[in-house]
C-alpha positions as CSV (number, residue, x, y, z in Angstrom):
1,M,178.7,145.4,116.9
2,N,177.8,141.8,117.6
3,S,178.5,140.8,114.0
4,N,182.0,142.3,114.2
5,R,182.7,140.5,117.5
6,N,181.6,137.2,116.0
7,L,183.9,137.9,113.0
8,L,186.8,138.4,115.4
9,F,186.1,135.1,117.2
10,K,186.0,133.3,113.8
11,M,189.4,134.7,113.2
12,I,190.6,133.5,116.6
13,K,189.2,130.0,116.2
14,P,192.1,128.7,114.1
15,L,194.5,130.0,116.8
16,Y,192.6,128.0,119.4
17,Y,193.2,124.7,117.4
18,L,196.8,125.7,116.8
19,L,197.5,126.4,120.5
20,V,195.3,123.9,122.3
21,K,194.6,121.0,120.0
22,N,198.0,120.8,118.4
23,Y,200.0,121.7,121.4
24,A,201.7,124.6,119.6
25,W,202.6,126.0,123.0
26,K,205.7,123.9,122.9
27,T,207.1,126.0,120.1
28,P,208.1,129.7,119.9
29,I,205.1,130.5,117.6
30,Y,202.9,130.1,120.7
31,Y,204.1,133.4,122.2
32,L,203.3,135.4,119.0
33,A,199.9,133.8,118.6
34,F,199.0,134.3,122.2
35,F,199.9,138.0,121.9
36,F,197.4,138.5,119.0
37,L,194.8,136.4,120.8
38,F,195.1,138.7,123.8
39,I,194.8,141.9,121.8
40,F,191.7,140.6,119.9
41,L,189.9,139.5,123.1
42,I,190.5,142.5,125.3
43,C,190.6,145.3,122.7
44,P,187.9,144.7,120.1
45,Q,186.5,148.2,120.2
46,P,189.3,150.1,118.5
47,F,189.1,147.8,115.5
48,V,185.3,148.0,115.3
49,Y,185.0,151.7,115.7
50,G,187.8,152.4,113.3
51,A,185.9,150.6,110.5
52,E,182.6,152.2,111.4
53,N,183.8,155.8,111.7
54,G,186.2,155.8,108.8
55,A,183.6,156.8,106.2
56,V,182.2,159.6,108.4
57,K,185.7,161.0,109.1
58,N,186.5,160.9,105.4
59,R,183.4,163.0,104.5
60,E,184.0,165.4,107.4
61,N,187.6,165.9,106.3
62,N,186.4,166.8,102.8
63,F,184.0,169.3,104.2
64,H,186.6,171.0,106.2
65,E,189.1,171.1,103.3
66,I,186.6,172.8,101.0
67,E,185.9,175.4,103.8
68,A,189.6,176.1,103.9
69,Q,189.8,176.3,100.2
70,T,186.7,178.5,99.5
71,G,185.5,180.0,102.7
72,I,182.1,178.3,102.7
73,P,181.1,177.1,106.2
74,W,181.7,173.3,106.3
75,A,178.3,172.7,107.8
76,Y,176.6,174.2,104.8
77,V,178.3,171.8,102.4
78,A,177.6,168.9,104.8
79,G,173.9,169.9,104.8
80,I,173.7,169.7,101.0
81,D,175.6,166.4,100.9
82,Q,173.3,164.9,103.6
83,Y,170.2,166.1,101.7
84,E,171.3,164.5,98.4
85,R,172.5,161.4,100.3
86,N,169.0,160.9,101.6
87,L,167.5,161.4,98.1
88,R,169.8,158.7,96.7
89,F,168.9,156.3,99.5
90,S,165.2,156.7,98.9
91,R,164.9,156.9,95.1
92,K,165.7,154.4,92.4
93,D,166.2,157.0,89.6
94,L,169.4,158.3,91.2
95,P,172.8,156.6,91.5
96,P,173.5,154.5,94.6
97,V,175.3,156.1,97.5
98,K,179.0,155.7,98.1
99,D,179.3,155.1,101.9
100,A,182.7,156.8,102.2
101,G,182.2,159.4,99.5
102,I,180.3,162.6,98.7
103,S,176.7,162.1,97.6
104,I,176.2,165.3,95.6
105,N,175.0,164.3,92.2
106,F,175.2,166.0,88.8
107,S,173.7,164.6,85.6
108,D,175.8,163.8,82.5
109,I,174.5,166.8,80.6
110,V,174.9,169.3,83.4
111,W,178.4,168.1,84.2
112,C,179.8,167.7,80.7
113,G,177.7,170.3,78.8
114,I,174.8,170.2,76.4
115,G,175.9,168.8,73.0
116,N,179.1,167.2,74.4
117,P,179.5,163.9,72.6
118,N,181.4,162.4,75.5
119,L,179.0,162.2,78.5
120,H,181.8,160.9,80.7
121,D,184.1,163.8,79.7
122,E,186.7,164.8,82.3
123,D,188.7,167.3,80.1
124,L,188.3,170.8,81.5
125,R,188.7,172.4,78.1
126,T,185.9,170.5,76.4
127,I,183.6,170.6,79.4
128,Q,184.0,174.4,79.4
129,Y,183.5,174.6,75.6
130,F,180.2,172.8,75.8
131,G,179.0,174.8,78.8
132,G,179.4,172.1,81.4
133,I,179.9,172.9,85.1
134,G,182.5,170.3,86.1
135,K,185.5,171.7,88.1
136,D,188.9,170.4,89.2
137,G,189.0,170.4,93.0
138,D,191.8,168.1,93.7
139,G,194.4,169.6,91.3
140,D,194.8,166.6,89.0
141,G,193.9,168.6,85.9
142,K,190.6,166.7,85.4
143,A,187.0,167.3,86.3
144,S,185.8,163.9,87.6
145,R,182.6,162.9,89.3
146,D,184.5,160.1,90.9
147,S,186.5,162.8,92.8
148,D,184.9,164.0,96.0
149,K,186.9,167.3,95.9
150,D,185.8,167.9,92.3
151,L,182.1,167.4,93.2
152,L,182.4,169.8,96.2
153,L,184.2,172.6,94.4
154,T,181.7,172.4,91.5
155,M,178.8,172.7,93.9
156,V,180.4,175.6,95.8
157,D,181.1,177.3,92.5
158,L,177.4,177.2,91.6
159,L,176.4,178.7,94.9
160,D,179.0,181.4,95.7
161,D,177.6,184.1,93.5
162,F,175.3,185.1,96.4
163,G,177.8,184.9,99.2
164,F,177.8,182.6,102.2
165,D,175.9,184.5,104.8
166,K,172.8,182.6,105.9
167,E,170.1,184.5,104.1
168,H,172.0,184.8,100.8
169,F,173.0,181.2,101.0
170,K,169.3,180.2,101.3
171,I,168.6,182.2,98.1
172,A,171.4,180.4,96.3
173,L,169.9,177.0,97.4
174,W,166.5,178.0,96.2
175,N,167.9,179.0,92.8
176,Y,169.5,175.6,92.5
177,Y,166.8,173.3,93.9
178,H,163.7,175.5,93.2
179,R,162.1,173.9,96.3
180,D,161.4,175.5,99.7
181,A,161.4,172.1,101.5
182,A,164.9,171.4,100.1
183,V,166.2,174.8,101.4
184,S,164.6,174.2,104.9
185,I,166.0,170.7,105.2
186,I,169.5,171.6,104.1
187,M,169.7,174.6,106.5
188,N,168.3,172.5,109.4
189,N,171.0,169.8,108.7
190,A,173.6,172.5,108.7
191,E,172.5,173.9,112.0
192,L,172.6,170.5,113.6
193,F,176.1,169.7,112.2
194,N,177.3,173.1,113.3
195,K,175.9,172.8,116.9
196,Y,177.4,169.3,117.5
197,G,180.5,169.7,115.4
198,T,180.0,166.4,113.5
199,I,177.9,164.7,110.9
200,D,177.7,161.6,113.0
201,L,174.2,162.2,114.4
202,Q,172.6,158.8,113.8
203,K,171.9,157.9,117.5
204,K,168.3,156.9,118.2
205,V,166.5,156.1,121.5
206,F,163.1,154.7,122.5
207,P,160.6,157.6,123.0
208,I,159.5,156.4,126.5
209,P,162.0,156.1,129.4
210,R,162.9,152.4,130.0
211,H,162.0,152.6,133.7
212,A,158.4,153.6,132.9
213,N,155.5,151.2,132.8
214,Y,154.5,151.0,129.2
215,S,153.3,148.5,126.5
216,Y,153.0,148.4,122.8
217,K,152.5,146.2,119.8
218,D,152.4,146.4,116.0
219,T,149.3,148.5,115.2
220,W,150.4,149.5,111.8
221,G,147.5,149.6,109.2
222,M,144.7,148.9,111.7
223,S,141.4,150.7,110.9
224,R,140.3,153.9,112.6
225,G,136.7,155.1,112.5
226,W,136.7,158.5,114.2
227,G,136.5,161.3,111.6
228,G,136.1,158.9,108.7
229,R,137.5,155.5,107.7
230,R,141.3,155.5,107.7
231,T,144.2,153.3,108.6
232,H,146.6,153.7,111.5
233,E,149.9,155.2,110.4
234,G,152.0,154.5,113.5
235,T,152.5,152.6,116.7
236,D,150.6,153.2,119.9
237,I,152.7,153.1,123.1
238,F,150.4,152.9,126.2
239,A,151.8,154.5,129.4
240,N,150.6,156.4,132.4
241,Y,149.3,159.9,132.0
242,G,152.2,162.4,132.1
243,V,155.0,159.9,131.5
244,P,157.8,161.8,129.7
245,V,157.9,161.6,125.9
246,R,161.5,161.9,124.5
247,S,162.9,162.8,121.1
248,T,164.1,159.7,119.5
249,C,166.7,161.5,117.3
250,Y,168.8,164.5,116.6
251,G,166.6,166.8,114.7
252,T,164.6,170.0,114.3
253,V,161.2,170.7,115.6
254,E,159.0,171.4,112.6
255,L,155.6,171.2,114.2
256,K,154.0,172.0,117.6
257,G,150.3,172.4,118.1
258,W,146.8,171.0,117.9
259,N,145.1,168.6,115.5
260,K,141.6,167.2,115.9
261,F,142.9,163.7,115.3
262,G,146.3,163.8,117.0
263,G,145.5,166.3,119.7
264,W,148.6,168.1,121.1
265,R,151.4,166.9,118.8
266,V,155.0,167.5,117.9
267,G,156.9,166.8,114.6
268,I,160.7,166.5,114.4
269,R,162.7,166.0,111.2
270,D,166.1,164.2,111.5
271,I,169.1,164.5,109.3
272,N,168.0,161.4,107.3
273,N,164.9,163.4,106.2
274,T,162.7,161.2,108.3
275,Y,159.8,163.0,110.1
276,H,159.1,161.7,113.6
277,Y,155.5,162.4,114.7
278,Y,154.3,162.3,118.4
279,A,150.6,162.7,119.1
280,H,148.0,162.7,121.8
281,L,150.4,164.5,124.2
282,S,149.1,165.8,127.6
283,S,151.6,168.8,127.5
284,F,154.7,170.1,125.8
285,A,158.1,170.5,127.4
286,K,158.8,174.0,128.7
287,D,160.1,176.4,126.0
288,L,159.8,173.8,123.2
289,A,159.4,175.8,120.0
290,V,159.3,175.3,116.2
291,G,162.8,175.5,114.8
292,Q,164.4,174.3,118.0
293,L,167.2,171.7,117.7
294,V,166.7,168.6,119.9
295,E,168.7,165.5,120.6
296,P,168.0,161.8,121.5
297,G,166.5,161.5,125.0
298,Q,165.5,165.1,125.3
299,V,162.0,165.5,126.8
300,I,159.5,167.1,124.4
301,G,156.2,166.5,126.2
302,G,154.1,164.0,128.2
303,V,151.9,161.0,127.4
304,G,148.2,162.0,127.2
305,S,144.9,161.3,125.6
306,S,144.3,164.5,123.7
307,G,142.5,164.6,120.4
308,Y,139.4,163.2,118.6
309,G,137.5,166.5,119.0
310,P,137.7,170.3,119.2
311,K,140.8,171.9,120.6
312,G,141.5,170.8,124.1
313,T,139.5,167.6,123.9
314,S,140.9,164.6,125.8
315,G,140.0,161.5,127.6
316,K,138.2,159.6,124.8
317,F,140.7,156.8,125.0
318,P,143.4,155.5,127.4
319,P,146.6,157.6,127.6
320,H,149.2,156.6,125.0
321,L,151.7,158.0,122.6
322,H,151.0,157.7,118.9
323,Y,154.4,157.5,117.3
324,G,154.7,157.8,113.5
325,L,157.5,157.9,110.9
326,Y,157.4,159.6,107.5
327,K,159.9,159.6,104.7
328,E,160.4,162.5,102.2
329,N,162.4,161.9,99.0
330,G,162.3,165.3,97.3
331,R,159.1,164.5,95.5
332,S,156.6,163.1,98.0
333,E,156.3,161.9,101.6
334,W,154.9,158.7,102.9
335,A,154.4,156.9,106.2
336,F,156.2,153.7,107.1
337,N,155.9,151.2,110.0
338,P,157.8,152.4,113.1
339,Y,157.4,149.2,115.0
340,P,160.6,147.4,113.9
341,F,162.6,150.5,114.7
342,L,161.0,150.9,118.1
343,T,161.9,147.3,119.1
344,K,165.5,147.9,118.0
345,W,165.8,151.2,119.9
346,E,164.2,149.7,123.0
347,K,167.0,147.2,123.1
348,N,169.7,149.8,122.8
349,K,171.6,150.5,126.0
């Protein structure tokens, strides 16, 4: 937001020299220039948000159009696209993401067909002849991977043999991805998109209320001795016992329970396939359950000192929240440092 505002003022600067330094107010151009200056200064938000939301709206429109065309619920297609979008962001062996476009990816051979000498083929007749899957979704007579509508129709065509009710759609997803985790992540994405009516669910918040008395620093990689030598995969946020712990994101509760290291803990996966881990809790929020959809700021538990022992052990260290982040790319999952993200979310209004 600030960078966009700075850009606007850079655009305004020449007007300032024109109006003030060169006394252009003596000429009729002054009135036109002053009008644009007024618009930029008092109404920056429409210009900024229009640029930021254009890519999201473009993708959402494509999802709703394919629903109207085929009958598949738009959130299902959005869930698939979001899953593959995350894979392409986190893996170097896949094509880069197009911000405004659909991220579903098909290899040359799968799209064009085995034995097809033209691996960039867009001709429907030769693609079909060689057993390729490419379809024409936008009606231009070609099957192009540069066309969002062609990509979406091709994916839907692969999945519609089973029907689009929830259970049969999950079977179709498994037959395509051959991975339980992929099916779970896609369906969770779809449920979130369906509940909130949008794919724009990137908002994040700090896990501890701003008014609470808390402190934290970068503790990533520090050594831990209890239970064997290991490194610290997270950030410790020290606060008073029972201070509310909040979900930092829109996501699905994947884990709730006890661990001898983390004590009472909760795990939430967001639409970016990032796993948010909260440990050493004193308690869980009432009715919190695995499979529940949560949103930024929603209370999921309280700060505590549980863990480092048998079930129910607590008090071996000062009360604090252990907060961790883990990324999954379709092949493996790894931890990464949450500290830079926490400092960013802490500054958000």
